[in-house]
C-alpha positions as CSV (number, residue, x, y, z in Angstrom):
1,M,-25.5,40.2,-56.4
2,A,-24.2,43.7,-56.7
3,D,-22.5,45.5,-59.5
4,L,-19.4,47.6,-59.4
5,H,-21.1,50.6,-58.1
6,G,-22.4,48.8,-54.8
7,L,-26.0,48.7,-56.6
8,I,-27.8,44.6,-56.2
9,V,-28.5,43.8,-59.3
10,L,-30.0,40.0,-57.8
11,V,-31.7,38.7,-55.0
12,N,-32.0,34.6,-54.6
13,E,-35.3,33.7,-52.4
14,A,-32.8,32.2,-49.7
15,A,-30.6,35.4,-49.1
16,G,-34.1,37.6,-49.2
17,E,-35.3,35.5,-46.0
18,V,-32.0,36.9,-44.2
19,L,-31.9,40.1,-45.8
20,P,-35.5,41.4,-46.6
21,E,-34.6,44.8,-47.5
22,A,-32.4,44.2,-49.9
23,R,-33.9,44.0,-53.3
24,P,-32.8,44.6,-57.3
25,G,-32.0,48.0,-57.7
26,V,-31.4,49.1,-54.2
27,R,-27.9,50.4,-52.9
28,L,-25.6,47.6,-51.0
29,A,-25.1,49.7,-48.0
30,D,-28.5,50.3,-47.7
31,A,-29.4,46.7,-47.6
32,V,-26.8,45.3,-46.1
33,P,-25.5,44.9,-42.9
34,S,-22.0,47.7,-42.7
35,W,-20.3,44.1,-42.5
36,L,-20.5,43.1,-46.3
37,A,-21.3,47.0,-47.0
38,S,-17.8,47.6,-46.4
39,A,-16.2,44.1,-47.6
40,H,-17.7,44.9,-51.2
41,A,-16.9,48.3,-51.5
42,A,-12.7,47.5,-50.8
43,L,-13.2,44.5,-52.9
44,R,-11.9,44.8,-56.1
45,V,-11.4,43.0,-59.5
46,P,-8.3,40.6,-59.8
47,R,-6.4,41.5,-62.2
48,Q,-5.5,38.9,-64.8
49,G,-2.9,36.3,-64.1
50,D,-3.2,37.8,-60.1
51,G,-3.7,33.9,-58.2
52,E,-4.9,35.1,-54.6
53,G,-8.9,35.5,-54.4
54,P,-10.8,37.7,-52.2
55,A,-11.1,37.2,-48.7
56,V,-14.4,36.1,-47.2
57,R,-15.1,37.9,-44.3
58,S,-18.0,37.7,-41.7
59,G,-20.2,39.1,-39.8
60,S,-24.0,38.7,-38.1
61,V,-26.8,39.0,-39.4
62,G,-29.4,39.5,-36.2
63,D,-28.5,37.1,-34.1
64,R,-27.0,34.7,-36.9
65,V,-23.3,34.5,-37.7
66,F,-22.8,34.4,-41.7
67,E,-20.0,33.8,-43.6
68,A,-19.6,36.1,-46.8
69,H,-17.7,34.6,-49.8
70,P,-17.2,36.9,-52.5
71,T,-17.3,35.9,-56.6
72,V,-15.8,38.5,-58.8
73,E,-16.7,38.5,-62.5
74,D,-14.9,39.8,-65.0
75,A,-17.4,42.5,-65.5
76,G,-17.3,43.5,-61.4
77,T,-20.4,42.3,-60.9
78,V,-19.4,40.5,-56.7
79,L,-21.4,37.3,-56.2
80,W,-22.2,36.9,-52.2
81,W,-22.6,33.5,-50.9
82,L,-23.6,33.8,-48.1
83,V,-23.3,30.6,-45.5
84,D,-25.0,30.6,-41.9
85,A,-21.6,29.7,-39.6
86,T,-23.1,30.2,-36.5
87,D,-23.3,26.4,-35.4
88,H,-19.7,26.1,-36.5
89,R,-18.2,29.1,-34.4
90,L,-20.2,27.8,-31.0
91,A,-19.2,24.8,-31.5
92,Q,-15.5,26.6,-32.3
93,E,-15.9,28.4,-29.0
94,A,-17.0,25.4,-27.2
95,L,-13.4,23.6,-28.1
96,R,-11.8,26.5,-26.7
97,R,-13.2,26.4,-23.2
98,E,-13.3,22.8,-23.6
99,R,-9.0,22.9,-24.1
100,E,-9.0,26.1,-21.4
101,R,-10.5,23.2,-18.6
102,T,-8.4,20.2,-19.6
103,A,-5.0,22.7,-19.9
104,F,-6.4,24.2,-16.3
105,L,-7.3,20.0,-14.7
106,G,-4.5,19.1,-16.3
107,K,-2.4,22.1,-14.8
108,A,-4.0,20.9,-11.3
109,S,-3.5,18.3,-11.3
110,N,0.4,18.0,-11.7
111,L,0.5,21.0,-8.7
112,L,-1.8,19.2,-6.3
113,L,0.5,16.0,-6.8
114,S,3.7,17.3,-6.9
115,S,3.7,17.2,-3.3
116,L,2.8,15.8,-0.3
117,N,2.2,18.0,1.8
118,L,-1.1,18.5,3.1
119,N,-0.7,22.2,3.7
120,R,0.1,22.8,0.3
121,C,-2.3,20.9,-1.3
122,T,-5.1,23.0,0.2
123,H,-3.1,26.6,-0.2
124,V,-3.0,25.2,-3.5
125,T,-6.6,24.3,-3.8
126,A,-7.8,27.5,-3.0
127,Q,-5.4,29.9,-4.5
128,M,-6.5,27.7,-7.9
129,A,-9.9,27.9,-7.4
130,A,-9.9,31.3,-6.7
131,E,-8.1,32.4,-9.8
132,H,-10.2,30.3,-12.3
133,L,-13.1,29.7,-11.0
134,A,-14.3,32.5,-8.4
135,D,-13.6,35.9,-7.0
136,A,-12.8,33.9,-4.0
137,A,-12.2,30.7,-2.9
138,I,-12.2,28.9,1.1
139,V,-11.7,25.2,1.3
140,V,-13.2,24.0,4.8
141,A,-11.0,21.1,6.3
142,P,-13.5,18.4,8.0
143,V,-14.0,19.2,11.6
144,R,-12.1,18.8,14.4
145,G,-14.1,19.0,18.1
146,A,-15.9,22.3,17.5
147,R,-13.4,24.2,15.3
148,L,-13.4,24.1,11.7
149,P,-10.2,24.7,9.6
150,L,-9.6,26.9,6.8
151,V,-7.7,28.6,4.0
152,S,-9.2,31.2,2.2
153,C,-7.8,33.0,-0.6
154,L,-9.0,36.6,-2.7
155,R,-8.1,36.6,-6.3
156,D,-4.1,37.3,-7.5
157,G,-4.1,37.1,-3.7
158,A,-2.9,34.5,-0.8
159,P,-3.8,32.1,0.5
160,L,-4.5,32.9,4.3
161,A,-5.2,29.6,7.2
162,S,-7.2,30.4,9.6
163,V,-9.4,28.2,12.5
164,A,-13.0,29.2,13.3
165,D,-15.5,28.5,16.1
166,V,-18.7,28.2,13.4
167,D,-21.2,25.7,13.4
168,P,-21.1,24.4,9.4
169,E,-25.2,24.1,9.5
170,T,-24.7,28.2,8.9
171,V,-24.0,28.0,5.4
172,P,-26.7,25.8,3.1
173,G,-25.1,23.1,1.6
174,L,-21.7,23.5,3.7
175,A,-22.6,20.2,6.6
176,E,-23.7,18.0,3.8
177,A,-20.6,18.8,1.9
178,L,-18.4,17.8,4.5
179,Q,-19.8,14.5,4.7
180,G,-19.4,13.8,1.3
181,F,-23.2,13.8,-0.3
182,P,-23.7,15.6,-3.1
183,P,-23.4,20.0,-3.5
184,V,-26.6,21.7,-3.2
185,P,-27.3,24.0,-6.6
186,T,-26.4,27.3,-6.8
187,R,-29.8,28.7,-7.4
188,W,-31.6,26.9,-4.3
189,V,-28.7,29.3,-2.3
190,E,-29.1,33.1,-1.3
191,P,-26.0,34.6,-0.8
192,S,-27.7,37.1,1.1
193,T,-27.8,34.4,4.1
194,V,-23.8,33.7,4.2
195,P,-22.3,34.1,7.0
196,D,-19.2,36.5,7.2
197,W,-16.9,34.4,8.5
198,V,-17.0,32.6,4.6
199,L,-16.4,35.5,3.3
200,P,-12.4,36.8,3.3
201,E,-11.7,40.5,4.5
202,G,-12.8,43.0,2.0
203,F,-14.8,41.0,-0.3
204,G,-17.8,42.3,-0.1
205,P,-21.5,40.9,-0.7
206,P,-21.5,38.0,-2.6
207,G,-23.5,37.8,-5.8
208,S,-23.4,34.1,-6.0
209,I,-22.0,31.1,-3.8
210,V,-20.9,27.3,-5.4
211,V,-20.4,24.8,-1.8
212,T,-18.8,21.5,-3.0
213,P,-17.4,18.1,-1.8
214,L,-13.8,17.7,-1.8
215,P,-14.5,13.7,-2.1
216,G,-11.4,10.8,-0.7
217,H,-9.8,8.0,-0.6
218,G,-13.3,6.3,1.6
219,V,-13.8,10.0,3.7
220,P,-14.0,13.1,2.8
221,A,-11.4,15.5,1.9
222,G,-12.9,18.7,3.6
223,A,-15.6,21.1,1.1
224,L,-14.9,23.9,-1.7
225,I,-16.7,27.4,-1.3
226,L,-17.3,28.7,-4.2
227,L,-17.9,33.2,-3.8
228,R,-18.6,35.6,-6.9
229,R,-19.1,39.0,-5.8
230,A,-22.4,41.0,-6.5
231,G,-23.1,42.7,-9.9
232,S,-21.0,39.4,-11.4
233,A,-22.4,36.6,-13.7
234,G,-23.2,34.2,-10.8
235,F,-22.1,30.8,-11.6
236,T,-24.2,28.3,-14.5
237,P,-24.6,24.6,-14.1
238,E,-21.1,24.2,-16.9
239,E,-19.5,25.9,-14.7
240,E,-21.1,24.3,-11.3
241,V,-19.6,20.7,-13.4
242,F,-16.8,21.8,-14.0
243,A,-16.0,22.9,-10.2
244,R,-17.0,19.1,-8.9
245,L,-14.8,18.0,-11.6
246,F,-11.7,20.5,-10.4
247,A,-13.0,19.3,-6.6
248,A,-12.3,15.9,-7.3
249,R,-8.5,16.3,-8.4
250,A,-8.0,18.7,-5.7
251,G,-10.1,15.9,-3.0
252,A,-8.5,13.3,-4.3
253,A,-4.8,14.9,-3.6
254,M,-5.4,16.3,0.0
255,S,-7.0,13.1,0.8
256,A,-3.6,11.4,0.1
257,A,-1.8,14.1,1.6
258,R,-3.5,13.6,4.7
259,L,-2.5,9.8,4.5
260,Y,1.2,10.6,3.8
261,A,1.1,12.6,6.8
262,D,-0.7,10.1,9.5
263,Q,1.0,6.8,8.2
264,S,4.5,9.8,8.9
265,A,3.3,10.4,11.9
266,I,2.9,6.4,12.9
267,T,5.7,5.2,11.5
268,D,8.0,7.9,13.2
269,V,6.8,6.5,16.6
270,L,7.2,3.3,15.5
271,M,11.1,4.2,14.0
272,R,11.4,5.9,17.6
273,E,11.4,2.7,19.1
274,L,14.1,1.1,16.8
275,L,16.4,4.0,16.0
276,P,19.5,3.2,18.1
277,P,19.8,5.2,21.3
278,S,22.6,7.2,21.8
279,L,24.7,6.2,24.7
280,H,26.8,8.5,27.1
281,Q,28.3,8.0,30.8
282,V,26.4,5.7,33.2
283,S,27.6,4.9,36.7
284,G,31.1,6.1,35.8
285,V,31.6,3.6,32.9
286,D,31.2,5.5,29.2
287,F,29.4,4.0,26.7
288,A,29.7,5.0,23.2
289,G,28.2,3.6,20.0
290,G,27.6,3.6,16.1
291,Y,25.6,2.5,13.5
292,R,25.1,2.5,9.6
293,P,22.0,1.0,8.2
294,S,23.1,-0.9,4.9
295,E,21.5,1.6,2.5
296,D,22.0,5.4,2.8
297,H,18.2,5.8,2.4
298,E,17.4,3.6,5.4
299,R,17.6,4.6,8.8
300,I,16.9,1.1,10.9
301,G,18.3,-2.5,10.1
302,G,19.2,-5.5,11.3
303,D,22.0,-4.2,14.0
304,F,21.0,-3.3,17.3
305,Y,22.5,-2.3,20.4
306,D,21.7,-0.8,24.1
307,V,22.6,-0.1,27.3
308,H,20.7,-0.8,30.0
309,P,21.8,1.4,33.2
310,A,21.5,-1.2,36.4
311,I,18.1,-0.9,38.7
312,N,21.2,-1.3,41.5
313,E,23.6,1.4,43.4
314,G,27.0,-0.3,42.3
315,A,25.1,-3.1,40.4
316,P,26.6,-3.8,36.3
317,S,24.9,-1.7,33.7
318,L,24.5,-4.2,30.8
319,V,25.6,-4.2,27.2
320,V,23.7,-6.0,23.7
321,L,24.7,-5.5,20.6
322,G,23.2,-7.7,18.2
323,D,23.2,-8.6,14.6
324,V,20.1,-10.4,13.2
325,C,19.6,-12.1,10.0
326,G,18.9,-10.0,6.9
327,K,18.4,-6.3,6.4
328,G,15.6,-3.5,6.1
329,L,12.7,-3.0,7.8
330,E,12.2,-6.9,8.4
331,A,15.5,-7.3,10.4
332,A,14.2,-4.3,12.4
333,V,11.0,-5.5,13.1
334,L,13.0,-8.6,14.5
335,T,15.4,-6.1,16.4
336,G,12.5,-4.4,18.2
337,K,11.6,-7.8,19.3
338,I,14.8,-9.3,20.8
339,R,15.6,-5.9,22.4
340,N,11.7,-5.7,24.0
341,T,12.4,-9.2,25.2
342,L,15.8,-8.9,26.5
343,H,14.3,-5.6,28.6
344,A,11.8,-7.9,30.0
345,L,14.2,-10.5,30.8
346,L,17.0,-7.2,32.9
347,P,16.0,-9.1,36.3
348,L,18.4,-12.1,34.9
349,A,21.0,-9.8,33.9
350,D,23.2,-11.4,35.8
351,D,22.8,-14.4,34.4
352,H,23.9,-14.3,31.2
353,Q,23.3,-18.7,30.0
354,R,20.2,-17.7,31.0
355,M,18.9,-14.6,29.2
356,L,20.2,-16.4,25.7
357,G,18.1,-19.4,26.4
358,L,15.0,-17.9,27.3
359,L,15.1,-15.4,24.0
360,N,16.0,-17.7,22.1
361,M,12.7,-19.8,22.8
362,A,10.7,-16.5,23.0
363,L,12.5,-16.5,18.8
364,L,11.5,-20.6,18.4
365,N,7.8,-19.7,19.6
366,S,7.9,-17.1,16.6
367,H,6.6,-16.8,13.3
368,H,9.4,-14.8,12.4
369,T,12.2,-17.8,10.7
370,R,15.5,-15.6,11.6
371,F,18.1,-15.8,13.6
372,A,20.0,-13.5,15.9
373,T,23.7,-12.9,17.1
374,L,24.5,-11.0,20.1
375,V,27.1,-10.3,22.4
376,L,25.9,-9.4,25.9
377,A,28.6,-7.6,28.5
378,S,28.2,-6.3,32.1
379,A,29.6,-3.6,33.4
380,V,30.4,-2.3,36.5
381,R,32.5,0.4,37.4
382,E,35.3,-0.5,40.8
383,G,37.7,2.1,41.8
384,G,39.3,3.2,38.7
385,S,38.6,0.6,36.6
386,V,35.9,-1.2,34.9
387,R,35.4,-5.0,36.0
388,M,33.3,-6.4,32.8
389,R,31.7,-9.9,32.0
390,V,31.1,-10.4,28.6
391,T,28.4,-13.4,26.8
392,S,28.8,-14.1,22.7
393,A,26.0,-15.6,21.0
394,G,27.5,-16.6,18.2
395,H,29.2,-13.3,17.7
396,P,32.0,-12.0,17.0
397,A,33.9,-12.0,20.1
398,P,35.0,-8.2,21.4
399,M,38.3,-6.6,21.4
400,I,39.9,-4.9,24.2
401,V,42.3,-2.2,23.6
402,R,44.9,-1.7,26.3
403,A,46.1,1.3,27.2
404,T,49.5,0.1,25.7
405,G,47.7,-0.1,22.4
406,E,47.5,-3.5,22.4
407,V,44.3,-5.9,21.3
408,E,43.2,-8.6,23.0
409,E,39.9,-11.0,21.8
410,A,37.4,-11.6,25.2
411,D,37.9,-15.1,25.4
412,T,34.1,-16.3,24.7
413,R,32.5,-17.8,22.5
414,G,28.7,-19.5,22.3
415,T,25.9,-20.6,18.9
416,L,23.6,-18.5,18.2
417,I,20.1,-17.4,19.0
418,G,16.7,-18.6,17.3
419,A,17.7,-21.3,15.5
420,M,18.7,-24.6,17.9
421,P,16.9,-25.4,21.0
422,D,19.5,-25.4,23.4
423,V,21.9,-22.5,22.9
424,R,25.9,-22.9,24.4
425,A,27.6,-19.5,25.5
426,E,31.0,-19.0,27.3
427,S,31.5,-15.6,29.0
428,A,34.7,-14.4,29.9
429,E,35.4,-12.2,32.9
430,L,37.9,-8.6,32.1
431,S,38.9,-5.2,33.8
432,L,39.2,-2.2,31.9
433,A,41.7,-0.2,33.2
434,P,41.5,3.9,32.7
435,G,42.0,4.6,29.1
436,E,41.0,1.1,28.5
437,T,38.2,0.1,25.7
438,C,36.1,-2.5,25.3
439,V,34.6,-2.8,21.2
440,L,31.9,-4.8,20.6
441,Y,30.6,-4.8,17.0
442,T,29.1,-6.3,13.7
443,D,30.3,-8.4,11.4
444,G,29.2,-5.3,9.0
445,F,32.7,-4.0,9.7
446,T,35.0,-7.1,9.1
447,E,32.6,-8.4,5.9
448,A,32.7,-4.7,4.4
449,R,34.4,-4.8,1.0
450,G,36.2,-2.4,-0.8
451,G,39.9,-1.1,-0.5
452,P,41.9,0.3,-3.9
453,M,40.4,-3.1,-5.5
454,G,36.8,-2.3,-4.6
455,D,36.5,-6.1,-4.0
456,A,38.4,-6.9,-0.5
457,M,37.6,-7.5,3.1
458,F,38.0,-5.1,6.0
459,G,39.0,-8.0,8.0
460,E,39.4,-8.7,11.4
461,E,43.7,-7.8,11.5
462,R,42.8,-4.7,9.4
463,L,40.0,-3.2,12.6
464,R,42.7,-4.6,14.7
465,R,45.3,-2.0,13.6
466,V,43.1,0.2,13.5
467,L,42.2,-0.3,17.2
468,A,45.8,-0.4,17.9
469,E,45.9,3.4,16.9
470,C,43.0,4.1,19.1
471,A,44.7,3.4,22.7
472,G,44.4,5.8,24.8
473,M,41.2,7.7,22.7
474,P,37.7,8.2,24.5
475,A,34.9,5.8,23.7
476,E,33.5,8.5,21.0
477,S,36.2,9.2,19.5
478,I,37.2,5.5,19.0
479,V,33.8,5.1,17.4
480,E,33.8,7.6,14.8
481,R,37.7,6.2,14.3
482,V,36.5,3.0,13.5
483,Q,33.8,4.1,11.3
484,M,35.5,6.5,9.6
485,V,38.3,3.9,8.3
486,A,35.3,1.5,7.7
487,S,33.1,4.1,5.6
488,H,36.6,5.0,3.4
489,W,37.7,1.6,2.9
490,V,34.1,0.3,1.3
491,G,33.4,3.6,-0.6
492,N,30.6,4.0,-2.7
493,G,30.2,0.1,-2.6
494,R,27.6,-2.3,-1.1
495,H,28.0,-3.0,2.4
496,D,25.9,-4.4,5.3
497,D,24.7,-3.1,8.4
498,M,27.4,-1.8,10.9
499,A,27.0,-1.5,14.4
500,V,29.9,-1.2,17.3
501,V,29.9,-0.4,20.6
502,A,33.1,0.4,22.7
503,V,32.8,0.7,26.8
504,S,35.8,2.5,28.1
505,A,37.4,3.0,31.3
506,P,37.5,6.4,31.6
507,R,40.8,8.5,32.8
508,N,39.9,9.9,36.3
509,H,41.2,11.7,39.3
510,H,41.7,10.3,42.5
511,L,40.2,11.7,45.4
512,S,41.4,10.8,48.5
513,A,39.8,8.2,51.5
514,V,37.4,10.3,53.7
515,N,39.2,8.1,56.7
516,G,42.4,6.3,55.1
517,H,40.6,2.8,54.8
518,T,37.7,3.4,52.4
519,R,38.3,3.2,49.2
520,G,37.6,6.6,47.7
521,R,36.3,8.2,45.1
522,F,37.0,8.9,41.1
523,T,36.2,11.2,39.1
524,A,36.1,11.3,35.2
């Protein structure tokens, strides 16, 4: 207790232990810390009716922190209650740091999980570790042969990727971390033994180092090296634990990105085998094809087509267009099986009935429960025209677009494939004059619903009218025209897979016969 003039009036036993020089009669400024003396000097006697009490002050006494709560009496004497707030302050500081770390981990998780790009995840890991955990960070990817992929980053710098031909055994704990073993405590690592390839350019001598694994899904995703410069504070055990928490999140994100990249590479390889091929002129016959899956986000579906050029000169090329029951990936897988089977049966390409019978047997003996319809067409150039033989197996018959604009339907029909033990099909022979086209299509066009009311079928008659307008057009233009009209008809509505192939006898210029007796040659 001190009076209005700053003299100590009373000191209890507890206050005497904290402030041993404080005794009655001694000036308060000579016995207490300066922050408490200043607080007493600034304190005024509250006026009558003043609702605001004196402010609580705080400061250190030795290695402890105290809060001073004043009570002012009417005579101006002030009673100071000192409360030890050291533990409370430490708890507040720990809570603040924990909140900052939680916010950092949340931000790191959001950034790392926002992308499945492995390079981006690696760069984000190095950059965030350098900005929040150390002066520099190096992400070491799993070893590829004798080379070590690295991404290093200085604080306030940009990540830098490189590949080093080095031995991870030269860094204490790195080889073990790359195998997923627990990290080596930083106190066991002598910074002076760190090789130069670990230090980013311009970093200088290291003062402390942490090497921790980046745990992945089943296999390690790499290792994280944290560096602090000489002269700066070393890593505390608490910081090492926090670095492992960050590494766990980064490793999971990098592992997911690497798994996604591997799956994407496999998918791309398989997808290339299932995508329809790009068609062009083969042995003087124009081929063009178009495909649109039922869903815009898909690339493959249940419709397919192929053109197999003849092995021998003068033999017909084989065109296949088919439709598997169903949509999506499962239907696409069966199209791949049908296409591979037909490719193996190419030596029998002249016998459509036999090819269909063997294909039917193969589908019946498989585990698939789906059936398919398809049409086979053999096309060969003869003089200026193209001779064709088409065979339908439960598929819409091809349409022939004559030069006059007349549209004919090929007289072929048959049973579908993969549903019954026996397959019956009737083939049709036809000839295309220069500028005429045979169009093979799937029912995705004719059964497409749309139009002004949104639920009308496109239908065969509308397709005939569209094809009649295409008389004399090149094969590619006919395919584009049919696809464009069908797309406008469907609009944003749902539709099945759509596939179309045009086989045209190109308009040509006749080269005169060599000796007046041969058929001569034609150029497109």
